[in-house]
C-alpha positions as CSV (number, residue, x, y, z in Angstrom):
1,N,-3.2,26.6,11.3
2,N,-4.3,28.3,14.5
3,E,-7.8,26.9,14.6
4,K,-8.5,25.2,17.9
5,Q,-8.2,21.5,17.4
6,I,-11.5,20.9,19.2
7,L,-12.4,17.9,17.1
8,K,-9.0,16.2,17.5
9,D,-9.3,12.4,17.7
10,K,-13.0,12.5,16.7
11,I,-14.2,10.6,13.7
12,F,-17.4,11.7,12.0
13,V,-19.6,10.0,9.4
14,I,-21.9,12.2,7.4
15,T,-25.2,10.9,5.9
16,G,-28.5,12.3,4.6
17,S,-29.1,15.8,3.2
18,L,-27.5,18.9,4.6
19,N,-29.1,22.2,5.4
20,N,-26.3,24.5,6.5
21,Y,-23.5,23.3,4.2
22,K,-23.5,23.3,0.4
23,N,-22.4,19.7,0.3
24,R,-20.6,17.0,2.3
25,S,-17.2,18.1,1.2
26,E,-17.8,21.5,2.6
27,L,-18.8,20.0,6.0
28,Q,-15.8,17.6,5.8
29,K,-13.4,20.6,5.3
30,E,-15.0,22.2,8.4
31,I,-14.4,19.0,10.4
32,E,-10.8,18.6,9.3
33,K,-10.1,22.3,9.9
34,Y,-10.8,21.6,13.6
35,G,-8.7,18.5,13.7
36,G,-11.4,15.9,13.2
37,K,-11.6,13.1,10.6
38,V,-14.3,12.0,8.3
39,S,-15.0,8.3,7.5
40,S,-17.4,6.9,5.0
41,S,-18.7,4.0,7.2
42,I,-19.7,3.5,10.8
43,S,-17.5,1.5,13.1
44,K,-16.8,1.2,16.8
45,K,-14.3,4.0,16.3
46,T,-16.9,6.5,15.0
47,S,-17.4,9.4,17.4
48,Y,-20.6,10.8,15.8
49,L,-22.9,10.3,12.9
50,I,-24.1,13.6,11.5
51,N,-27.6,13.2,10.2
52,N,-30.4,15.8,10.2
53,D,-32.9,13.0,10.2
54,I,-32.1,11.4,13.6
55,N,-35.0,8.9,13.2
56,S,-34.0,7.8,9.7
57,T,-34.0,4.1,9.1
58,S,-31.0,4.3,6.9
59,S,-28.3,1.6,7.3
60,K,-25.9,4.2,8.8
61,N,-28.4,5.2,11.4
62,I,-29.2,1.5,12.2
63,S,-25.4,0.7,12.5
64,A,-24.8,3.8,14.7
65,K,-27.6,2.7,17.1
66,K,-26.3,-0.8,17.2
67,L,-22.8,0.4,18.1
68,G,-23.9,3.1,20.4
69,V,-22.6,5.9,18.2
70,P,-24.4,9.2,19.0
71,I,-26.4,10.6,16.1
72,I,-26.2,14.4,15.9
73,T,-27.7,17.0,13.6
74,E,-25.8,19.8,11.8
75,E,-27.1,22.2,14.5
76,N,-25.6,20.0,17.2
77,F,-22.3,20.0,15.3
78,K,-22.4,23.8,14.9
79,N,-22.9,24.0,18.7
80,F,-19.7,22.0,19.3
81,L,-17.8,24.6,17.3
82,T,-19.2,27.6,19.1
83,N,-19.1,26.3,22.7
């Protein structure tokens, strides 16, 4: 696996509907391909919450805000991979 491990030690939580990926498992594979991990719940260890609706009042968004976890869109995530 020669992919750059640019997401090494980063933990992502995915919530909400996706626009660029068929489903969450496709996005999860992309994250893992670059060395990141995907978790199902927000914790202090979470690096980013991926949610296209940044202003959502979902429990994951609320938890992320409480814990200071950055909420990013799929577009933000794609920018990580290209920059």
